[in-house]
C-alpha positions as CSV (number, residue, x, y, z in Angstrom):
1,M,-70.8,145.7,16.2
2,E,-70.6,146.7,19.8
3,Q,-70.3,143.2,21.3
4,S,-70.4,144.6,24.8
5,K,-74.1,145.6,24.4
6,R,-76.4,142.8,25.3
7,I,-79.0,144.0,22.9
8,Y,-76.8,142.7,20.0
9,A,-76.5,139.2,21.5
10,D,-79.3,137.7,19.4
11,L,-78.0,139.0,16.1
12,R,-75.8,137.3,13.6
13,D,-72.2,138.5,13.8
14,E,-72.3,141.2,11.1
15,L,-74.7,144.1,10.9
16,L,-76.8,144.4,7.8
17,I,-77.1,148.2,7.9
18,T,-75.2,150.5,10.3
19,R,-76.7,153.6,12.0
20,E,-74.3,155.7,9.9
21,Q,-75.6,154.2,6.7
22,I,-79.2,154.8,7.8
23,A,-78.5,158.4,8.7
24,A,-76.9,159.1,5.3
25,R,-79.7,157.4,3.4
26,V,-82.4,159.3,5.4
27,K,-80.9,162.6,4.3
28,E,-80.9,161.5,0.7
29,L,-84.5,160.4,0.9
30,A,-85.5,163.7,2.5
31,A,-83.8,165.7,-0.3
32,Q,-85.7,163.6,-2.9
33,I,-89.0,164.1,-1.1
34,E,-88.4,167.9,-0.9
35,R,-87.8,168.1,-4.6
36,D,-90.9,166.1,-5.4
37,Y,-93.2,168.1,-3.1
38,A,-91.7,171.5,-3.6
39,G,-94.3,174.2,-3.2
40,R,-96.9,171.8,-1.7
41,E,-97.9,171.0,1.9
42,L,-97.4,167.4,2.8
43,T,-99.3,165.1,5.2
44,V,-96.8,162.5,6.5
45,V,-98.4,159.4,8.0
46,C,-96.3,157.2,10.3
47,I,-97.2,153.5,10.5
48,L,-96.7,152.5,14.1
49,K,-94.8,151.1,15.8
50,G,-91.9,150.0,13.6
51,A,-91.6,153.1,11.5
52,A,-91.3,155.6,14.4
53,P,-87.5,156.0,14.5
54,F,-87.3,156.3,10.7
55,F,-90.3,158.7,10.6
56,V,-88.8,161.0,13.3
57,D,-85.4,161.1,11.6
58,L,-87.0,161.6,8.1
59,I,-89.4,164.5,9.0
60,R,-86.5,166.4,10.8
61,E,-84.6,166.4,7.5
62,I,-87.6,167.5,5.3
63,D,-87.6,171.3,4.8
64,L,-91.2,171.7,3.8
65,P,-94.4,172.6,5.5
66,L,-95.9,169.4,6.7
67,T,-98.4,167.9,9.1
68,V,-98.1,164.5,10.7
69,D,-100.5,161.7,11.7
70,F,-100.2,158.1,12.9
71,M,-101.8,154.8,12.1
72,A,-101.2,151.4,13.7
73,I,-101.9,148.4,11.4
74,S,-101.3,144.7,12.0
75,S,-101.0,141.7,9.8
76,Y,-98.4,139.9,11.9
77,G,-99.3,139.7,15.6
78,S,-96.4,137.8,17.3
79,A,-95.6,135.8,14.2
80,T,-92.7,136.2,11.8
81,K,-94.9,136.0,8.6
82,S,-97.9,138.0,7.7
83,S,-101.3,136.4,8.4
84,G,-102.7,138.2,5.3
85,V,-105.5,139.7,7.4
86,V,-104.9,143.5,7.8
87,R,-106.4,145.2,10.8
88,I,-106.4,149.0,11.6
89,L,-105.5,149.2,15.3
90,K,-105.3,153.0,15.4
91,D,-106.8,155.2,12.7
92,L,-105.8,158.7,11.6
93,D,-106.8,161.6,13.7
94,K,-107.5,164.0,10.8
95,P,-109.2,163.4,7.4
96,V,-106.8,163.1,4.3
97,N,-109.4,164.4,1.8
98,G,-107.6,166.6,-0.7
99,K,-104.2,166.1,1.0
100,D,-100.9,165.0,-0.5
101,V,-100.1,162.0,1.7
102,L,-96.8,160.3,2.2
103,I,-96.9,157.0,4.1
104,V,-93.8,156.2,6.1
105,E,-93.2,152.5,6.7
106,D,-90.3,150.5,8.2
107,I,-90.3,147.6,5.8
108,V,-92.2,146.3,2.8
109,D,-92.2,142.6,2.1
110,S,-95.4,140.9,1.1
111,G,-97.0,144.3,0.2
112,M,-100.3,143.2,1.5
113,T,-100.5,145.7,4.4
114,L,-99.5,148.7,2.3
115,S,-101.6,147.7,-0.6
116,F,-104.6,147.6,1.7
117,L,-103.6,150.9,3.3
118,K,-103.0,152.6,-0.1
119,E,-106.5,151.7,-1.3
120,N,-108.0,152.7,2.0
121,L,-106.5,156.2,2.1
122,L,-107.2,156.8,-1.6
123,S,-110.8,155.9,-1.0
124,R,-110.9,158.6,1.7
125,G,-110.1,161.2,-1.0
126,A,-106.3,161.7,-0.7
127,A,-105.2,164.0,-3.5
128,S,-102.0,162.0,-4.0
129,L,-100.4,159.1,-2.1
130,R,-96.8,157.9,-2.1
131,I,-94.9,155.4,0.0
132,V,-91.5,155.7,1.6
133,T,-90.0,152.7,3.3
134,L,-86.6,152.2,4.9
135,L,-86.3,148.6,3.9
136,D,-87.7,146.8,0.8
137,K,-87.8,143.0,0.3
138,P,-89.2,142.8,-3.3
139,E,-88.6,139.0,-3.5
140,R,-91.3,138.5,-0.9
141,R,-94.1,140.4,-2.7
142,R,-97.4,138.6,-2.8
143,V,-99.3,141.5,-4.4
144,P,-98.3,144.1,-6.9
145,L,-97.1,147.2,-5.1
146,S,-94.7,150.0,-6.1
147,V,-92.8,151.8,-3.5
148,D,-92.0,155.4,-4.4
149,Y,-89.0,155.8,-2.1
150,F,-86.9,153.2,-0.4
151,G,-83.8,153.3,1.7
152,F,-82.3,149.8,1.2
153,T,-83.2,146.6,-0.7
154,I,-82.5,143.7,1.6
155,P,-82.4,139.9,1.2
156,D,-85.2,137.7,2.6
157,E,-83.8,137.6,6.2
158,F,-85.6,138.3,9.5
159,V,-84.2,141.7,10.5
160,V,-84.6,143.7,13.6
161,G,-83.4,147.1,14.9
162,Y,-84.1,150.8,14.2
163,G,-87.8,150.2,15.0
164,L,-88.1,146.7,13.6
165,D,-89.0,144.1,16.1
166,Y,-89.6,140.5,16.9
167,D,-92.4,140.1,19.4
168,E,-92.0,143.8,20.5
169,K,-88.2,143.4,21.3
170,Y,-85.1,144.8,19.5
171,R,-86.8,148.1,18.4
172,N,-84.2,150.0,20.4
173,L,-81.2,148.7,18.4
174,P,-79.7,151.7,16.5
175,D,-78.5,149.5,13.7
176,I,-80.3,146.8,11.6
177,G,-79.2,143.2,11.9
178,V,-80.3,139.7,11.1
179,L,-81.9,137.9,14.0
180,K,-80.5,134.4,14.7
181,P,-83.1,131.8,13.7
182,E,-82.9,130.0,17.0
183,V,-84.5,133.1,18.7
184,Y,-87.7,133.0,16.6
185,E,-87.9,129.3,15.8
186,K,-88.5,128.2,19.4
């Protein structure tokens, strides 16, 4: 870890996932998505704000015709645990009726937000819908949800970096690390 950078000061000593590991896994995920959607046009939906870095890196690696759209959804607010109430803060700009949709998310833990979103987009007539997430915390699931593509399975720790935040901070870390509990247990 680059100890000289102040942005790393609130993390535990060892990084959970380095930027090099992220970059390699993004390329692998893109190749898998290309194979699965060969010959089809894809609509890729970024879930703001956390998934933005992953989304940008991923779509640059996918060699298929695709369109992009964005949604902002909240079930956390400033908390460290989901409230269970999902709100759409920014909806899609274009309809997904008849489209092959790939949702890009930063992390899946309880599954409540993505379960809601999956049902919502399928009810709008998406021809198909799959989910890709950078991080998966399956031990935190509160609802049944299958993730079609995932970068890394992680333990039940509070992680930040590469788009993931705590109270809107730490998104700019290029790596993923575990936030020291004293930062969020104030």
